[in-house]
C-alpha positions in Angstrom: 49.3 -12.4 44.2 50.1 -9.1 42.7 47.0 -6.7 41.4 47.3 -5.5 37.6 46.7 -2.5 36.7 43.8 -1.4 33.9 44.9 1.4 31.4 42.9 2.9 29.0 43.1 3.0 25.9 41.8 5.7 23.4 38.5 6.9 24.3 37.2 3.0 26.1 36.7 4.8 29.5 35.1 7.5 28.5 33.1 5.0 26.2 31.9 2.7 29.2 31.3 5.7 31.3 28.4 6.1 29.4 26.9 2.3 29.9 23.5 1.8 32.5 24.8 1.4 35.6 24.3 -2.8 35.6 26.1 -3.4 32.7 29.4 -0.7 34.3 29.2 -3.4 37.3 29.5 -6.4 34.9 32.7 -4.5 32.8 34.3 -3.7 36.1 34.4 -7.0 38.4 35.4 -8.7 35.2 38.1 -5.7 35.1 38.8 -6.7 38.8 39.4 -10.6 37.7 41.4 -10.1 35.3 43.6 -7.6 37.7 44.1 -10.1 39.9 44.8 -13.0 36.9 40.8 -14.4 36.9 38.7 -14.4 34.3 35.2 -13.7 34.4 32.6 -15.8 33.6 31.1 -13.7 31.0 35.0 -12.8 29.3 35.5 -14.9 26.1 38.6 -14.7 24.1 38.1 -12.3 20.8 37.7 -14.5 17.2 40.6 -13.3 14.5 43.5 -12.3 17.7 45.3 -15.2 18.2 44.3 -16.8 21.5 43.0 -15.5 24.8 44.6 -12.2 25.0 42.3 -10.2 23.5 39.0 -11.0 25.6 35.2 -9.5 25.4 32.7 -9.4 27.4 29.1 -8.6 25.9 26.7 -7.7 28.0 22.6 -7.4 27.3 21.2 -4.6 29.4 17.2 -3.4 27.9 17.2 -5.3 24.6 20.5 -3.3 23.9 24.3 -5.1 23.8 26.9 -3.8 25.5 30.7 -5.3 24.4 34.1 -3.8 26.5 37.3 -5.4 24.8 40.3 -6.0 27.0 44.0 -7.8 26.5 45.8 -9.5 29.6 48.8 -10.2 26.8 51.2 -7.9 28.8 52.2 -8.9 32.4 52.3 -4.9 33.4 48.9 -4.4 32.9 45.5 -5.2 32.3 44.3 -3.0 28.9 41.4 -1.9 27.8 41.3 -2.0 24.7 37.5 -0.3 23.4 34.2 -0.6 25.1 30.8 0.1 22.5 27.4 -0.4 22.6 26.6 -3.1 19.5 24.2 -1.1 17.3 23.2 -3.8 14.5 20.2 -6.3 15.1 22.0 -8.6 12.6 24.1 -11.0 14.1 26.7 -11.3 16.4 29.6 -10.6 14.3 31.7 -7.3 15.6 31.9 -5.0 13.0 35.0 -4.3 11.3 35.0 -0.4 12.3 35.7 -1.7 16.1 37.9 -4.7 14.7 40.1 -1.7 13.1 39.8 0.5 16.6 41.0 -3.1 19.0 43.7 -3.8 16.8 45.6 -0.4 16.9 44.8 -0.2 20.3 46.3 -3.6 21.1 48.8 -2.2 19.5 49.4 1.1 21.2 49.1 -0.8 24.7 52.0 -3.3 23.0 53.9 -0.6 22.6 53.1 1.1 26.0 54.0 -2.4 27.3 57.3 -2.5 26.1 58.3 1.3 26.9 56.7 0.2 30.9 58.9 -2.8 30.6 61.4 -1.1 29.7 61.3 1.7 32.4 61.4 0.0 34.8 64.5 -2.5 33.9 66.6 0.3 33.8 65.5 2.0 37.1 65.9 -1.5 38.0 69.4 -1.7 37.1 72.2 -1.5 39.5 74.2 1.7 39.5 77.8 1.9 39.9 
């Protein structure tokens, strides 16, 4: 099976790099599994995004909660849309500002995926 590349949208890679190492290890392994078409046991569909194409990994460490959101909707790559530390102590709901950022990142990923696939079609076309 081909391993899909991981593309980082916006500041997601930089944000993830600030997480504690045990959290980075879990997210890294989950992304590796996504690259080969599998799903990590901690990966759950993010509500409000229409199915299992947008997944969220929630990992607790030292009393703090960290989240990484990625999509497997596109055939060319796994896109990491957002990585953040949950600030609120109340409830499990993802803050609206983070949902908005994830939506923007998903649009950017879709645009990138379409452009990459179109580029591959053009480069694979037979020349006269």
